[in-house]
C-alpha atoms as a printed R data frame, in Angstrom:
    type eleno elety resid chain resno      x       y        z
1   ATOM     1    CA   UNK     A     1 61.998 -99.401 -112.162
2   ATOM     2    CA   UNK     A     2 63.152 -96.983 -109.599
3   ATOM     3    CA   UNK     A     3 61.504 -96.345 -106.287
4   ATOM     4    CA   UNK     A     4 60.432 -92.727 -105.788
5   ATOM     5    CA   UNK     A     5 62.073 -92.636 -102.354
6   ATOM     6    CA   UNK     A     6 65.479 -93.382 -103.895
7   ATOM     7    CA   UNK     A     7 65.159 -90.578 -106.461
8   ATOM     8    CA   UNK     A     8 67.304 -87.554 -105.435
9   ATOM     9    CA   UNK     A     9 64.967 -84.994 -107.014
10  ATOM    10    CA   UNK     A    10 61.987 -86.434 -105.140
11  ATOM    11    CA   UNK     A    11 63.800 -85.965 -101.811
12  ATOM    12    CA   UNK     A    12 64.666 -82.388 -102.739
13  ATOM    13    CA   UNK     A    13 61.034 -81.699 -103.685
14  ATOM    14    CA   UNK     A    14 59.840 -83.077 -100.340
15  ATOM    15    CA   UNK     A    15 62.380 -80.880  -98.555
16  ATOM    16    CA   UNK     A    16 61.220 -77.762 -100.417
17  ATOM    17    CA   UNK     A    17 57.544 -78.522  -99.768
18  ATOM    18    CA   UNK     A    18 58.221 -79.212  -96.074
19  ATOM    19    CA   UNK     A    19 60.281 -76.014  -95.747
20  ATOM    20    CA   UNK     A    20 57.599 -73.885  -97.392
21  ATOM    21    CA   UNK     A    21 54.938 -75.449  -95.171
22  ATOM    22    CA   UNK     A    22 56.941 -74.698  -92.021
23  ATOM    23    CA   UNK     A    23 57.590 -71.118  -93.167
24  ATOM    24    CA   UNK     A    24 53.915 -70.482  -93.832
25  ATOM    25    CA   UNK     A    25 52.968 -72.038  -90.472
26  ATOM    26    CA   UNK     A    26 55.484 -69.862  -88.610
27  ATOM    27    CA   UNK     A    27 53.999 -66.774  -90.290
28  ATOM    28    CA   UNK     A    28 50.566 -67.802  -89.009
29  ATOM    29    CA   UNK     A    29 51.937 -68.451  -85.513
30  ATOM    30    CA   UNK     A    30 53.646 -65.050  -85.486
31  ATOM    31    CA   UNK     A    31 50.376 -63.239  -86.286
32  ATOM    32    CA   UNK     A    32 48.516 -61.979  -83.256
33  ATOM    33    CA   UNK     A    33 45.160 -63.656  -82.534
34  ATOM    34    CA   UNK     A    34 43.761 -60.140  -82.108
35  ATOM    35    CA   UNK     A    35 44.636 -58.976  -85.628
36  ATOM    36    CA   UNK     A    36 41.729 -58.438  -87.966
37  ATOM    37    CA   UNK     A    37 38.371 -56.727  -88.211
38  ATOM    38    CA   UNK     A    38 35.803 -56.922  -85.417
39  ATOM    39    CA   UNK     A    39 32.134 -55.858  -85.125
40  ATOM    40    CA   UNK     A    40 30.255 -55.348  -81.869
41  ATOM    41    CA   UNK     A    41 27.821 -58.088  -80.852
42  ATOM    42    CA   UNK     A    42 25.054 -56.294  -78.939
43  ATOM    43    CA   UNK     A    43 23.403 -59.483  -77.672
44  ATOM    44    CA   UNK     A    44 26.634 -60.866  -76.170
45  ATOM    45    CA   UNK     A    45 27.560 -57.420  -74.846
46  ATOM    46    CA   UNK     A    46 24.237 -57.248  -72.995
47  ATOM    47    CA   UNK     A    47 25.001 -60.642  -71.397
48  ATOM    48    CA   UNK     A    48 28.319 -59.427  -69.927
49  ATOM    49    CA   UNK     A    49 27.147 -55.925  -68.986
50  ATOM    50    CA   UNK     A    50 27.488 -55.181  -65.305
51  ATOM    51    CA   UNK     A    51 24.305 -53.786  -63.773
52  ATOM    52    CA   UNK     A    52 24.645 -50.796  -61.464
53  ATOM    53    CA   UNK     A    53 22.204 -49.636  -58.802
54  ATOM    54    CA   UNK     A    54 20.547 -46.243  -59.101
55  ATOM    55    CA   UNK     A    55 21.927 -43.463  -56.930
56  ATOM    56    CA   UNK     A    56 25.553 -44.565  -57.084
57  ATOM    57    CA   UNK     A    57 26.847 -41.080  -57.799
58  ATOM    58    CA   UNK     A    58 29.729 -39.082  -56.408
59  ATOM    59    CA   UNK     A    59 30.527 -39.882  -52.793
60  ATOM    60    CA   UNK     A    60 30.762 -37.215  -50.093
61  ATOM    61    CA   UNK     A    61 29.340 -33.713  -49.820
62  ATOM    62    CA   UNK     A    62 30.699 -32.569  -53.189
63  ATOM    63    CA   UNK     A    63 32.498 -29.540  -51.698
64  ATOM    64    CA   UNK     A    64 36.177 -29.092  -52.486
65  ATOM    65    CA   UNK     A    65 36.632 -26.287  -49.965
66  ATOM    66    CA   UNK     A    66 37.589 -27.327  -46.455
67  ATOM    67    CA   UNK     A    67 37.130 -25.068  -43.466
68  ATOM    68    CA   UNK     A    68 40.165 -23.607  -41.768
69  ATOM    69    CA   UNK     A    69 41.178 -24.578  -38.260
70  ATOM    70    CA   UNK     A    70 42.430 -22.151  -35.593
71  ATOM    71    CA   UNK     A    71 45.416 -23.482  -33.729
72  ATOM    72    CA   UNK     A    72 47.143 -21.900  -30.717
73  ATOM    73    CA   UNK     A    73 47.594 -18.221  -31.558
74  ATOM    74    CA   UNK     A    74 44.477 -17.986  -33.636
75  ATOM    75    CA   UNK     A    75 46.322 -18.272  -36.937
76  ATOM    76    CA   UNK     A    76 44.210 -20.045  -39.526
77  ATOM    77    CA   UNK     A    77 45.916 -23.116  -41.006
78  ATOM    78    CA   UNK     A    78 44.287 -24.365  -44.190
79  ATOM    79    CA   UNK     A    79 43.758 -28.068  -44.565
80  ATOM    80    CA   UNK     A    80 44.964 -29.797  -47.684
81  ATOM    81    CA   UNK     A    81 42.635 -29.100  -50.571
82  ATOM    82    CA   UNK     A    82 42.546 -31.407  -53.533
83  ATOM    83    CA   UNK     A    83 43.508 -29.497  -56.660
84  ATOM    84    CA   UNK     A    84 40.631 -29.174  -59.142
85  ATOM    85    CA   UNK     A    85 41.155 -30.583  -62.629
86  ATOM    86    CA   UNK     A    86 43.048 -28.363  -65.067
87  ATOM    87    CA   UNK     A    87 40.207 -28.520  -67.560
88  ATOM    88    CA   UNK     A    88 36.526 -27.942  -66.968
89  ATOM    89    CA   UNK     A    89 35.700 -30.479  -69.702
90  ATOM    90    CA   UNK     A    90 34.551 -33.904  -68.567
91  ATOM    91    CA   UNK     A    91 36.916 -36.753  -69.376
92  ATOM    92    CA   UNK     A    92 35.634 -38.638  -72.415
93  ATOM    93    CA   UNK     A    93 35.148 -42.385  -72.476
94  ATOM    94    CA   UNK     A    94 37.776 -44.408  -74.351
95  ATOM    95    CA   UNK     A    95 36.934 -44.770  -78.059
96  ATOM    96    CA   UNK     A    96 36.720 -48.562  -77.740
97  ATOM    97    CA   UNK     A    97 33.526 -48.111  -75.673
98  ATOM    98    CA   UNK     A    98 31.858 -45.953  -78.329
99  ATOM    99    CA   UNK     A    99 32.704 -47.873  -81.504
100 ATOM   100    CA   UNK     A   100 30.731 -50.490  -83.437
101 ATOM   101    CA   UNK     A   101 33.646 -51.728  -85.562
102 ATOM   102    CA   UNK     A   102 37.311 -52.094  -84.717
103 ATOM   103    CA   UNK     A   103 40.340 -53.139  -86.729
104 ATOM   104    CA   UNK     A   104 43.444 -54.386  -84.922
105 ATOM   105    CA   UNK     A   105 46.880 -54.643  -86.552
106 ATOM   106    CA   UNK     A   106 50.016 -55.601  -84.622
107 ATOM   107    CA   UNK     A   107 53.593 -54.922  -85.664
108 ATOM   108    CA   UNK     A   108 56.316 -55.808  -83.176
109 ATOM   109    CA   UNK     A   109 55.892 -53.725  -80.014
110 ATOM   110    CA   UNK     A   110 53.014 -51.679  -81.472
111 ATOM   111    CA   UNK     A   111 49.324 -52.379  -81.923
112 ATOM   112    CA   UNK     A   112 47.236 -50.085  -84.077
113 ATOM   113    CA   UNK     A   113 43.520 -49.813  -83.370
114 ATOM   114    CA   UNK     A   114 41.099 -48.244  -85.835
115 ATOM   115    CA   UNK     A   115 37.650 -47.509  -84.387
116 ATOM   116    CA   UNK     A   116 34.768 -47.113  -86.871
117 ATOM   117    CA   UNK     A   117 37.335 -46.191  -89.531
118 ATOM   118    CA   UNK     A   118 37.454 -42.728  -87.950
119 ATOM   119    CA   UNK     A   119 39.384 -42.753  -84.653
120 ATOM   120    CA   UNK     A   120 42.832 -44.310  -84.384
121 ATOM   121    CA   UNK     A   121 44.899 -45.362  -81.394
122 ATOM   122    CA   UNK     A   122 48.374 -46.876  -81.173
123 ATOM   123    CA   UNK     A   123 49.415 -48.951  -78.161
124 ATOM   124    CA   UNK     A   124 53.158 -49.302  -77.533
125 ATOM   125    CA   UNK     A   125 54.400 -52.168  -75.360
126 ATOM   126    CA   UNK     A   126 55.983 -51.041  -72.089
127 ATOM   127    CA   UNK     A   127 55.848 -47.551  -70.564
128 ATOM   128    CA   UNK     A   128 55.168 -44.944  -73.234
129 ATOM   129    CA   UNK     A   129 53.815 -41.404  -72.764
130 ATOM   130    CA   UNK     A   130 52.274 -42.089  -69.364
131 ATOM   131    CA   UNK     A   131 50.617 -45.331  -70.436
132 ATOM   132    CA   UNK     A   132 51.731 -48.836  -69.523
133 ATOM   133    CA   UNK     A   133 50.880 -51.517  -72.073
134 ATOM   134    CA   UNK     A   134 51.413 -55.269  -71.846
135 ATOM   135    CA   UNK     A   135 50.952 -57.500  -74.899
136 ATOM   136    CA   UNK     A   136 50.921 -61.284  -75.168
137 ATOM   137    CA   UNK     A   137 49.004 -63.986  -77.060
138 ATOM   138    CA   UNK     A   138 46.184 -64.073  -74.476
139 ATOM   139    CA   UNK     A   139 45.732 -60.420  -73.557
140 ATOM   140    CA   UNK     A   140 46.413 -56.815  -74.438
141 ATOM   141    CA   UNK     A   141 46.223 -54.439  -71.502
142 ATOM   142    CA   UNK     A   142 46.804 -50.716  -71.159
143 ATOM   143    CA   UNK     A   143 46.749 -48.709  -67.919
144 ATOM   144    CA   UNK     A   144 46.975 -44.977  -67.354
145 ATOM   145    CA   UNK     A   145 45.895 -42.384  -64.827
146 ATOM   146    CA   UNK     A   146 44.933 -38.753  -64.919
147 ATOM   147    CA   UNK     A   147 44.200 -36.311  -62.118
148 ATOM   148    CA   UNK     A   148 40.524 -37.362  -62.261
149 ATOM   149    CA   UNK     A   149 40.709 -41.145  -62.706
150 ATOM   150    CA   UNK     A   150 42.587 -44.394  -63.387
151 ATOM   151    CA   UNK     A   151 41.729 -46.382  -66.513
152 ATOM   152    CA   UNK     A   152 42.514 -50.011  -67.396
153 ATOM   153    CA   UNK     A   153 41.608 -51.317  -70.864
154 ATOM   154    CA   UNK     A   154 41.877 -55.068  -71.528
155 ATOM   155    CA   UNK     A   155 41.361 -57.013  -74.765
156 ATOM   156    CA   UNK     A   156 41.113 -60.831  -74.568
157 ATOM   157    CA   UNK     A   157 39.847 -63.652  -76.782
158 ATOM   158    CA   UNK     A   158 37.033 -65.661  -75.203
159 ATOM   159    CA   UNK     A   159 36.781 -69.452  -75.529
160 ATOM   160    CA   UNK     A   160 34.101 -69.001  -78.215
161 ATOM   161    CA   UNK     A   161 36.539 -66.950  -80.351
162 ATOM   162    CA   UNK     A   162 34.888 -63.607  -79.656
163 ATOM   163    CA   UNK     A   163 36.841 -60.564  -78.514
164 ATOM   164    CA   UNK     A   164 36.033 -59.272  -75.021
165 ATOM   165    CA   UNK     A   165 37.023 -55.697  -74.228
166 ATOM   166    CA   UNK     A   166 36.812 -54.599  -70.580
167 ATOM   167    CA   UNK     A   167 37.382 -51.006  -69.542
168 ATOM   168    CA   UNK     A   168 37.666 -50.242  -65.834
169 ATOM   169    CA   UNK     A   169 37.298 -46.575  -64.954
170 ATOM   170    CA   UNK     A   170 38.101 -45.629  -61.377
171 ATOM   171    CA   UNK     A   171 37.267 -41.954  -60.733
172 ATOM   172    CA   UNK     A   172 38.916 -40.192  -57.788
173 ATOM   173    CA   UNK     A   173 35.587 -39.345  -56.094
174 ATOM   174    CA   UNK     A   174 33.413 -42.311  -57.039
175 ATOM   175    CA   UNK     A   175 33.243 -46.079  -57.200
176 ATOM   176    CA   UNK     A   176 35.119 -47.913  -59.946
177 ATOM   177    CA   UNK     A   177 33.037 -49.090  -62.900
178 ATOM   178    CA   UNK     A   178 33.826 -51.795  -65.455
179 ATOM   179    CA   UNK     A   179 32.318 -51.669  -68.932
180 ATOM   180    CA   UNK     A   180 32.399 -54.752  -71.167
181 ATOM   181    CA   UNK     A   181 31.999 -55.028  -74.932
182 ATOM   182    CA   UNK     A   182 31.954 -58.231  -77.018
183 ATOM   183    CA   UNK     A   183 33.016 -58.225  -80.682
184 ATOM   184    CA   UNK     A   184 32.654 -60.854  -83.430
185 ATOM   185    CA   UNK     A   185 35.419 -61.366  -85.979
186 ATOM   186    CA   UNK     A   186 34.506 -60.084  -89.454
187 ATOM   187    CA   UNK     A   187 35.748 -62.401  -92.175
188 ATOM   188    CA   UNK     A   188 37.036 -60.965  -95.417
């Protein structure tokens, strides 16, 4: 009788099985923890919502026109006036704040986001088209600014396995606000 450990084909079989196991594990490790389908959890979102006081509107007198000042010879010198926005349309909230479902798919330096199977967004790691995006296993973060405001969007996995999305909007003439959304992973 031969021992199985001395059999050359048995050793080869163990090697193949071990190699396949390691390959499949490395594929799992390479996948982003954010990848997959997510659905908003209203109850958890309410728990992390930041409460704001009434009357916290635009600061100041609301006028963009500054009076002129007479100096010396009576020549009017205008003070610096902040340029009004190019568009009269109000800036819209990021799609991640308005969606109920989200699908995340990562591929190298890019992350594709699909909101409610209708709106799509692609994040590119680094500086790309006026947006700075950082991606790692613990967090995805994108920052950008416009003439009206600065926006920071952050995706992170909570200890309970849920996805927390925080969006900080800092308007030029108002206090910064942070909006939080919590999503559950959808299996299948």
